[in-house]
C-alpha positions in Angstrom: 105.9 124.9 -176.1 106.4 123.3 -179.4 104.5 119.3 -180.5 106.1 118.5 -183.6 104.0 115.9 -185.7 105.7 112.6 -184.9 104.1 113.2 -181.8 100.8 113.7 -182.6 97.9 111.6 -181.7 95.6 109.7 -185.0 93.1 108.1 -184.9 91.1 106.6 -187.6 88.0 106.3 -186.9 84.9 104.1 -189.0 81.6 105.1 -189.3 81.7 108.4 -187.5 78.3 109.1 -186.0 76.5 106.3 -188.7 78.7 108.1 -192.1 80.3 105.7 -194.2 83.6 105.2 -194.8 86.1 106.0 -192.4 88.4 110.0 -191.3 92.1 110.4 -189.7 91.7 112.7 -187.2 95.5 114.6 -186.6 94.5 115.6 -182.8 97.0 119.4 -182.7 96.0 119.4 -179.0 96.9 116.1 -177.2 95.7 117.6 -174.3 92.3 119.4 -172.6 94.2 121.6 -170.5 95.8 123.2 -173.1 92.5 124.4 -174.1 93.1 126.5 -170.6 88.8 124.4 -169.6 87.7 125.9 -172.2 87.5 122.5 -175.2 87.9 119.3 -175.9 89.1 119.0 -180.1 91.2 120.8 -181.8 91.9 118.4 -184.7 93.4 118.3 -188.3 90.6 116.1 -190.0 90.5 114.5 -193.4 87.7 112.6 -194.9 87.9 110.5 -198.6 85.5 111.2 -201.4 82.6 108.9 -200.3 83.3 109.1 -197.3 82.1 111.9 -194.3 81.1 112.4 -190.6 77.0 111.8 -190.0 74.7 114.0 -188.7 74.6 114.5 -184.7 73.4 116.9 -182.5 76.2 118.9 -180.0 74.9 119.4 -176.4 77.2 121.3 -174.1 79.5 122.4 -177.1 79.7 123.8 -180.3 81.9 123.0 -183.3 83.9 124.7 -185.7 85.1 124.0 -188.5 87.4 125.6 -191.3 88.0 123.8 -194.2 91.8 123.6 -196.0 91.6 122.2 -199.1 88.2 120.1 -200.5 84.5 120.3 -201.1 82.2 118.8 -199.3 77.7 118.8 -198.4 77.9 120.0 -195.0 74.8 118.9 -192.5 73.6 122.3 -190.9 70.5 120.8 -189.3 69.2 119.5 -192.0 70.2 121.8 -194.8 72.5 120.6 -196.9 75.1 123.3 -198.2 77.9 122.9 -200.5 81.7 124.0 -198.8 85.4 124.3 -200.1 88.5 125.7 -199.4 88.2 128.9 -196.5 84.8 128.2 -195.5 84.2 128.5 -192.0 80.9 126.5 -189.9 80.0 126.5 -187.0 77.4 124.8 -185.0 76.8 125.8 -181.6 75.4 123.9 -179.1 71.7 122.2 -179.0 72.2 121.8 -182.9 73.4 119.1 -185.1 75.8 118.7 -188.3 77.3 116.6 -190.6 79.6 116.6 -193.0 80.6 114.4 -196.7 83.5 114.6 -198.7 82.5 115.5 -202.4 84.5 115.7 -205.7 88.3 113.6 -206.6 90.0 115.2 -203.9 89.5 114.6 -199.9 88.0 117.2 -197.5 89.8 118.5 -195.1 89.4 120.2 -192.1 90.7 122.4 -189.1 88.1 121.5 -186.3 87.8 123.4 -182.1 85.2 122.2 -179.7 84.7 124.9 -177.1 81.7 124.3 -174.3 79.4 126.1 -173.5 
């Protein structure tokens, strides 16, 4: 299967989990069945400077971010950790996380949410 960029679902949710601004989410896999029942999100997310994804807890699933470009501050269960291109974060089920874009360029993330 090949999915062309023009086929992607693009969402721009505002104030994601209460964070300032908005993010852009490009669904890389549009149908959770394509993840073989093992997850619900595989997406390219853009967070503009000064914007973020607010702190939230994962129940029944885990989330991984691969930082493609940019710099951010990652909230790992209340501990703020700087992240940058090449870093990978992991938030297991029952834990919480959030992220803010810092610096002058957008923070580009590849996000994967997998079920427990």
